[in-house]
C-alpha positions in Angstrom: 100.3 34.4 -101.4 100.1 31.7 -98.7 100.5 29.0 -101.4 103.6 30.8 -102.8 105.0 31.2 -99.3 104.6 27.4 -98.7 106.3 26.7 -102.1 109.2 29.1 -101.2 109.7 27.1 -98.0 110.1 24.0 -100.0 112.6 25.7 -102.3 114.6 27.4 -99.5 117.2 24.5 -99.2 118.1 25.2 -102.8 118.3 29.0 -102.3 122.0 29.4 -103.3 121.4 27.7 -106.7 118.2 29.7 -107.2 120.0 33.0 -106.6 122.9 31.9 -108.8 120.5 31.4 -111.6 119.0 34.8 -111.1 122.5 36.4 -111.0 123.4 34.7 -114.3 120.1 35.8 -115.9 120.7 39.4 -114.8 124.3 39.3 -116.2 123.0 38.1 -119.6 120.4 40.9 -119.8 123.0 43.5 -118.9 125.6 42.1 -121.3 123.0 42.1 -124.2 121.8 45.6 -123.5 125.4 46.9 -123.1 126.5 45.2 -126.3 123.7 46.9 -128.3 124.4 50.3 -126.7 128.2 50.1 -127.1 127.9 48.9 -130.7 125.6 51.9 -131.5 128.1 54.3 -129.8 131.0 52.7 -131.6 129.5 52.9 -135.1 128.4 56.5 -134.6 131.8 57.5 -133.2 133.7 55.9 -136.0 131.4 57.6 -138.6 132.0 61.0 -137.0 135.8 60.4 -136.8 135.8 59.5 -140.5 134.0 62.8 -141.3 136.8 64.7 -139.6 135.7 64.5 -136.0 138.0 63.7 -133.1 140.3 60.7 -133.5 139.1 57.5 -131.9 141.1 54.7 -130.3 139.0 51.9 -131.6 140.9 49.0 -130.0 139.4 49.3 -126.5 135.7 49.5 -127.6 136.2 46.8 -130.2 137.6 44.5 -127.5 134.8 45.4 -125.2 132.2 44.5 -127.9 133.9 41.1 -128.4 134.1 40.5 -124.6 130.4 41.4 -124.2 129.4 39.1 -127.0 131.4 36.2 -125.4 129.9 37.0 -122.0 126.4 37.1 -123.4 126.8 33.7 -125.1 128.6 32.0 -122.2 126.3 33.5 -119.7 123.2 32.4 -121.5 124.6 28.8 -121.8 125.5 28.8 -118.1 122.2 30.3 -117.1 120.2 27.7 -119.0 122.3 24.9 -117.7 122.0 26.0 -114.1 118.4 27.0 -114.0 117.1 23.9 -115.8 119.3 21.6 -113.7 117.9 23.4 -110.6 114.4 23.0 -111.8 114.8 19.3 -112.4 116.2 18.9 -108.9 113.3 20.9 -107.4 110.7 18.8 -109.3 112.3 15.6 -107.9 112.3 17.0 -104.4 108.6 18.1 -104.8 107.6 14.6 -106.0 109.2 13.0 -103.0 107.7 15.6 -100.6 104.3 15.1 -102.2 104.4 11.3 -102.0 105.5 11.3 -98.3 102.5 13.4 -97.5 100.2 11.4 -99.8 101.1 8.0 -98.3 99.4 8.5 -94.8 96.2 9.4 -96.7 96.0 6.1 -98.4 93.7 4.4 -99.0 90.7 5.9 -97.1 91.2 9.6 -97.8 92.4 8.9 -101.4 89.3 6.8 -102.2 87.5 10.0 -103.0 89.8 10.8 -105.9 90.0 9.1 -109.3 93.3 7.2 -110.0 93.9 9.2 -113.1 93.3 12.5 -111.3 95.9 11.5 -108.6 98.4 10.6 -111.3 97.8 13.9 -113.0 98.5 15.8 -109.7 101.7 13.8 -109.1 103.0 14.3 -112.6 101.4 17.1 -114.5 100.6 19.5 -111.6 104.1 19.2 -110.1 105.6 19.6 -113.6 103.6 22.9 -113.8 105.5 24.2 -110.8 108.6 24.6 -112.9 106.9 27.7 -114.2 107.4 29.3 -110.8 111.2 29.3 -111.0 111.9 29.3 -114.7 109.1 31.6 -115.9 108.3 33.7 -112.9 111.0 33.9 -110.2 114.1 34.2 -112.5 112.5 36.7 -115.0 111.1 38.9 -112.2 114.2 39.1 -110.0 116.6 39.4 -113.0 114.4 42.2 -114.5 114.4 44.1 -111.2 118.2 43.9 -110.8 119.1 44.6 -114.5 116.6 47.5 -114.8 117.9 49.2 -111.7 121.5 49.1 -113.1 120.5 50.4 -116.5 118.3 53.2 -115.2 121.1 54.3 -112.9 123.5 54.3 -115.9 121.2 56.4 -118.0 120.6 58.8 -115.2 124.3 59.7 -115.5 123.5 61.3 -118.8 119.9 62.5 -118.4 117.5 62.2 -115.5 114.6 62.9 -117.8 115.5 60.0 -120.1 116.1 57.7 -117.1 112.6 58.7 -115.8 111.0 58.0 -119.1 112.7 54.6 -119.3 111.7 53.8 -115.8 108.0 54.7 -116.6 108.1 52.4 -119.7 109.6 49.6 -117.7 107.0 49.9 -115.0 104.3 49.9 -117.6 105.6 46.8 -119.3 107.0 45.0 -116.3 104.3 45.8 -113.7 101.1 47.1 -115.1 100.9 44.7 -118.1 101.8 41.6 -116.1 99.2 42.5 -113.5 96.6 42.9 -116.3 97.8 39.6 -117.9 97.4 37.8 -114.5 93.9 39.2 -113.9 92.6 38.6 -117.5 94.2 35.2 -118.0 93.7 33.7 -114.5 90.2 32.2 -115.3 91.5 30.6 -118.5 94.7 29.4 -116.7 92.7 27.8 -113.9 90.3 26.2 -116.4 93.3 24.9 -118.5 94.8 23.2 -115.5 91.5 21.7 -114.5 90.6 20.5 -118.0 94.0 19.1 -118.6 93.8 17.1 -115.3 90.3 15.9 -116.3 91.4 14.8 -119.7 94.4 12.9 -118.3 92.1 11.2 -115.7 89.6 10.2 -118.4 92.4 8.9 -120.6 93.9 6.8 -117.7 90.4 5.4 -116.9 89.8 4.6 -120.5 93.1 2.7 -120.9 92.7 0.8 -117.6 89.1 -0.1 -118.3 89.2 -0.6 -122.0 88.2 -4.3 -121.7 85.1 -3.5 -119.7 84.2 -0.6 -122.1 84.4 -3.0 -125.0 82.2 -5.6 -123.3 79.5 -3.0 -122.6 80.0 -1.3 -126.0 80.7 2.0 -124.3 84.0 2.9 -126.1 82.3 5.3 -128.4 80.5 7.1 -125.6 83.7 7.4 -123.6 85.6 8.7 -126.6 82.9 11.3 -127.1 83.3 12.4 -123.5 87.0 12.8 -124.0 86.5 14.7 -127.3 84.3 17.2 -125.5 86.8 17.7 -122.8 89.6 18.0 -125.4 87.6 20.7 -127.3 87.0 22.7 -124.1 90.8 22.5 -123.3 91.7 23.7 -126.7 89.2 26.6 -126.3 90.8 27.6 -123.0 94.3 27.3 -124.5 93.2 29.4 -127.5 92.1 32.2 -125.1 95.5 32.1 -123.4 97.2 32.3 -126.7 95.0 35.3 -127.5 96.2 37.1 -124.4 99.8 36.2 -125.3 99.4 37.9 -128.7 97.6 40.9 -127.3 100.3 41.6 -124.7 103.1 40.9 -127.2 101.7 43.7 -129.4 101.3 46.1 -126.5 104.9 45.4 -125.3 106.3 46.2 -128.7 104.3 49.4 -128.9 105.3 50.5 -125.4 109.0 49.7 -126.1 109.1 51.7 -129.4 107.1 54.5 -127.9 109.5 54.8 -124.9 112.5 54.8 -127.2 110.9 57.5 -129.4 110.2 59.7 -126.4 113.8 59.1 -125.2 115.1 60.2 -128.6 113.0 63.3 -128.5 114.5 64.2 -125.2 118.1 63.4 -126.3 118.2 65.4 -129.5 118.0 68.8 -127.8 120.8 67.8 -125.5 123.0 67.0 -128.5 122.1 70.3 -130.2 123.0 72.2 -127.0 126.2 70.1 -126.7 125.2 68.7 -123.3 125.6 65.3 -124.9 128.0 64.1 -127.6 126.7 62.8 -130.9 127.6 59.1 -130.3 125.9 59.2 -126.9 122.5 59.7 -128.7 122.3 56.2 -130.4 124.0 54.7 -127.3 121.2 55.9 -124.9 118.4 55.2 -127.4 119.6 51.6 -127.9 120.2 51.2 -124.2 116.6 52.2 -123.6 115.5 49.7 -126.2 117.7 46.9 -124.7 116.4 47.6 -121.2 113.0 46.3 -122.3 114.5 42.8 -122.8 114.5 42.6 -119.0 110.8 43.0 -118.7 109.5 41.7 -122.0 108.8 38.2 -120.7 107.0 39.4 -117.5 103.4 39.4 -118.9 103.9 35.8 -120.0 105.5 35.0 -116.6 102.5 36.3 -114.7 100.2 34.5 -117.0 102.2 31.3 -116.2 101.8 32.2 -112.5 98.1 31.7 -112.9 98.7 28.1 -114.0 101.2 27.6 -111.2 98.7 28.9 -108.6 96.0 26.6 -109.9 98.3 23.6 -109.8 99.5 24.5 -106.3 96.0 24.6 -105.0 95.2 21.2 -106.5 98.3 19.8 -104.7 97.7 21.5 -101.4 94.1 20.4 -101.5 95.2 16.8 -101.1 98.0 17.1 -98.7 96.1 19.4 -96.4 93.4 16.8 -95.9 93.5 15.1 -92.5 94.1 11.4 -92.5 91.0 9.3 -92.1 92.8 7.2 -89.4 94.3 9.5 -86.8 97.6 8.6 -85.3 97.8 8.3 -81.4 99.3 11.2 -79.5 101.2 8.9 -77.2 101.8 5.7 -79.1 102.5 2.5 -77.3 105.5 0.2 -78.1 104.8 -2.8 -80.3 103.3 -5.8 -78.5 105.4 -8.7 -77.5 102.8 -11.3 -78.3 100.5 -11.7 -81.3 97.0 -12.8 -80.3 94.1 -10.7 -81.8 91.0 -9.9 -79.9 87.9 -7.9 -81.1 85.0 -7.0 -78.8 81.8 -5.4 -80.2 83.6 -3.9 -83.2 81.5 -2.1 -85.7 82.8 -0.2 -88.8 81.4 1.7 -91.7 83.1 3.7 -94.5 81.0 6.8 -94.3 78.4 8.2 -91.9 74.9 7.1 -92.9 76.1 4.1 -94.8 75.3 0.5 -93.7 77.7 -1.2 -91.3 80.4 -3.0 -93.1 81.2 -4.8 -89.8 78.6 -5.0 -87.1 79.2 -6.1 -83.5 82.1 -8.4 -84.3 83.6 -10.2 -81.3 86.4 -12.6 -82.0 89.5 -14.1 -80.4 92.4 -15.5 -82.4 95.3 -17.1 -80.4 98.9 -16.4 -81.3 100.0 -18.9 -84.0 96.4 -19.9 -84.8 95.3 -20.2 -88.4 91.9 -18.8 -89.1 90.0 -18.7 -92.4 87.4 -15.9 -93.0 84.8 -16.9 -95.6 81.5 -15.5 -96.8 79.8 -14.1 -99.9 81.0 -10.9 -101.6 80.2 -7.9 -99.5 80.1 -9.9 -96.3 82.9 -7.8 -94.6 86.0 -9.9 -95.2 88.0 -7.2 -96.8 86.7 -4.6 -94.3 88.0 -6.7 -91.5 91.5 -6.7 -92.9 91.3 -2.9 -93.8 90.5 -2.3 -90.1 93.3 -4.5 -88.8 95.8 -2.8 -91.0 94.6 0.6 -89.9 93.6 1.6 -93.5 90.2 2.5 -92.2 89.1 3.2 -88.6 86.3 1.5 -86.8 83.6 3.5 -84.9 82.6 1.1 -82.1 84.2 -1.5 -80.0 87.8 -2.5 -79.0 90.5 -4.2 -81.0 93.8 -5.4 -79.3 96.9 -7.1 -80.6 98.9 -8.8 -77.8 96.8 -6.9 -75.3 97.7 -3.5 -76.8 94.8 -1.4 -78.2 95.0 -1.0 -82.0 94.4 2.7 -81.6 97.4 3.1 -79.4 99.7 1.9 -82.1 100.9 4.0 -85.0 99.9 2.9 -88.5 103.5 2.1 -89.4 103.9 0.0 -86.1 100.7 -1.9 -86.9 101.6 -2.7 -90.5 105.1 -3.8 -89.4 103.4 -6.6 -87.5 101.7 -7.9 -90.7 102.8 -9.5 -93.9 100.2 -9.6 -96.7 99.9 -12.0 -99.6 97.1 -10.6 -101.8 95.2 -11.9 -104.8 96.6 -9.0 -106.9 100.4 -8.7 -106.3 102.0 -5.7 -108.0 105.6 -6.1 -109.3 107.5 -3.1 -110.6 109.3 -3.3 -113.9 112.7 -3.6 -112.3 114.8 -6.7 -111.4 113.5 -9.5 -109.3 116.1 -8.7 -106.7 114.8 -5.1 -106.3 111.2 -6.3 -106.1 112.1 -8.8 -103.3 114.0 -6.1 -101.4 110.9 -4.0 -101.1 110.1 -6.2 -98.1 113.6 -6.0 -96.6 115.9 -3.4 -98.3 119.0 -4.7 -96.4 118.5 -8.4 -97.3 121.5 -10.2 -98.6 121.5 -12.5 -101.6 121.7 -15.5 -99.3 118.5 -14.3 -97.6 116.8 -13.7 -101.0 117.6 -17.3 -102.1 116.4 -18.7 -98.8 113.1 -16.9 -99.2 112.8 -18.1 -102.8 113.5 -21.7 -101.7 110.7 -21.5 -99.2 108.4 -20.0 -101.8 109.1 -22.9 -104.2 110.6 -20.4 -106.7 114.3 -20.9 -106.5 114.6 -23.5 -109.3 112.7 -21.3 -111.7 114.9 -18.2 -110.9 118.1 -20.2 -111.2 117.0 -21.2 -114.7 116.7 -17.5 -115.8 119.7 -16.2 -117.8 120.2 -13.3 -115.3 118.9 -14.9 -112.2 118.0 -12.4 -109.5 118.8 -9.5 -111.9 116.1 -10.6 -114.4 113.5 -8.0 -115.2 110.0 -9.0 -114.1 108.3 -6.9 -116.8 105.5 -4.3 -116.3 103.2 -5.6 -113.5 105.2 -8.9 -113.6 104.4 -9.6 -117.2 107.4 -11.9 -117.6 106.1 -14.2 -114.9 103.0 -16.4 -114.7 100.2 -15.8 -112.2 101.5 -18.5 -109.9 105.0 -17.3 -110.0 103.9 -13.7 -109.2 102.0 -15.1 -106.2 105.0 -16.9 -105.0 107.1 -13.8 -105.3 104.6 -12.2 -102.9 105.1 -15.2 -100.6 108.9 -14.8 -100.8 108.5 -11.1 -99.8 106.4 -12.2 -96.8 109.2 -14.7 -95.9 111.7 -11.9 -96.0 109.6 -9.5 -93.9 109.2 -12.3 -91.3 106.2 -10.6 -89.7 104.4 -12.3 -86.8 100.9 -12.0 -88.4 99.9 -13.1 -91.9 97.0 -11.8 -94.0 96.3 -14.1 -97.0 93.7 -12.6 -99.3 92.6 -15.2 -101.9 96.2 -16.3 -102.5 95.3 -19.1 -104.9 92.4 -17.5 -106.7 92.7 -17.8 -110.5 95.5 -20.3 -110.5 95.6 -23.7 -112.2 95.9 -26.9 -110.2 99.6 -27.2 -110.6 100.3 -23.6 -109.6 97.8 -23.8 -106.7 99.7 -26.9 -105.4 103.0 -25.0 -105.4 101.5 -21.9 -103.8 99.8 -23.9 -101.0 103.0 -25.7 -100.3 104.8 -22.4 -100.0 102.1 -20.9 -97.8 102.2 -23.9 -95.5 105.8 -23.1 -94.9 105.0 -19.4 -94.4 102.2 -20.0 -91.9 104.4 -22.1 -89.5 104.3 -20.4 -86.1 102.5 -17.3 -87.4 99.1 -15.9 -86.5 97.3 -16.3 -89.9 94.0 -14.9 -91.3 93.1 -16.4 -94.6 90.3 -15.3 -97.0 89.6 -18.0 -99.5 86.6 -19.9 -101.0 88.6 -22.8 -102.2 88.4 -26.0 -100.1 92.0 -26.9 -100.8 93.1 -23.7 -99.0 90.7 -24.3 -96.0 92.4 -27.6 -95.2 95.4 -25.7 -94.0 93.6 -23.7 -91.2 92.5 -24.5 -87.7 89.1 -22.6 -87.7 86.7 -21.3 -90.3 84.7 -18.2 -89.5 81.8 -17.3 -91.8 80.7 -13.6 -92.2 77.5 -12.4 -93.8 76.4 -8.7 -93.9 79.2 -7.7 -91.5 78.2 -10.3 -88.8 79.8 -13.5 -87.7 77.2 -16.2 -88.4 79.3 -19.3 -87.9 82.6 -20.2 -86.2 83.7 -23.8 -86.5 86.9 -25.9 -86.2 88.3 -26.9 -89.6 88.0 -30.5 -90.8 
């Protein structure tokens, strides 16, 4: 219930649209049941009139039948349009809400989750939440409203028939849904979990297909996915079995209730307490009233999947960030020297130190290269400076302000990063560049491209800045992608640069262009460079060598 209460708070801004959808759904149910009941009454009354009974003015009921048919059709269309549009809006809101709470957890807290599992939670689990409105909230509230109106109407003819109808509706609308929820909940929870596992395995397989082929592990990975798939199918088969069972029970309860209602109505007709046409009207109204509750067992079965998906989502966003924010943050520093004194950091308690007793001073505007073998602590140093991971011992300051007294956003606003792996979204080059500075004008974009040695290439493109870069920058070469990252850094105009292997994997010509662009970028900025290539080290003032998390050498660059 706490999870549903939290979900309701997220839905509350859309409450008028939610209630409008419930109102339309109730109207459709009432129109359908009324149409059936009125048609039964009309046919019986016409038959009795033809046999010599009382004359009947058939214009009014015939018009009412046509009106109810139009109302049912139009109401159903409007209800589907409104509820599905509302659902899509809610899902979009939920994704934004989830992402904004996910972002502070990256990357330290999210390192415990597989990428495919995170993708499944963002997409599939949030998609599952549409069950709550479309298949749970709307049917339950509409059933309650419509059933109350119909029972009150039947009670005007017979309290006994109204009581029997109410008992049948409670059986189908409350008892059976509760049983469906209890019986199907384990299978629903298992379905959500297995579906997420299968998606994660599929994502890992696609992303790592090259490595799997190299190690001849494709068949083994395919077998793992097949096992998971069979388990998922078995869980879905159990859910389908519950659906079939309760569908049969609902039909039986519906017909049994109508049969009992007929048994109670016949003596009333015989004793002339009720007219003949009222008999089929009430019987068909009892039958039509079950439309209101017929979907509730399925709704509560869907509720099991919704609850399981909710728990998977809340499990992540309820996790505390690995790097706590300061209670009273300091303003951003006015100068940009970096000092570390006795800094030690490790990723988990009990693990070896990734950085151990690091003491280092970098003057504002100084260019420093950090070198060392893989695992020496270079990336850990940058992760700590960017507040992606926290350090356990020592003091780090930027411009005399303690790193821990600055918010994560304030720290990262001081840095611009050019990494070995630069991700470009499959949108225009203009939009990719504006990720660094959303308000940048075209003139600023072209200036950044000029400094990044990329303007001539972009001008040669048929659509210029509006050219699509392709998935992950597929339409650009590796050197061009790297220079797009440099142009972003130019636009951001941060005071401190982090350059992580910016020329790795490039040919000589591309490396020359990238280094020329980087030389422009580093002018007047405090720069930390990770690189193993001698050509890059010629552009720095000092070279610091790390090994096993310690500084073993600090020398002036040649």
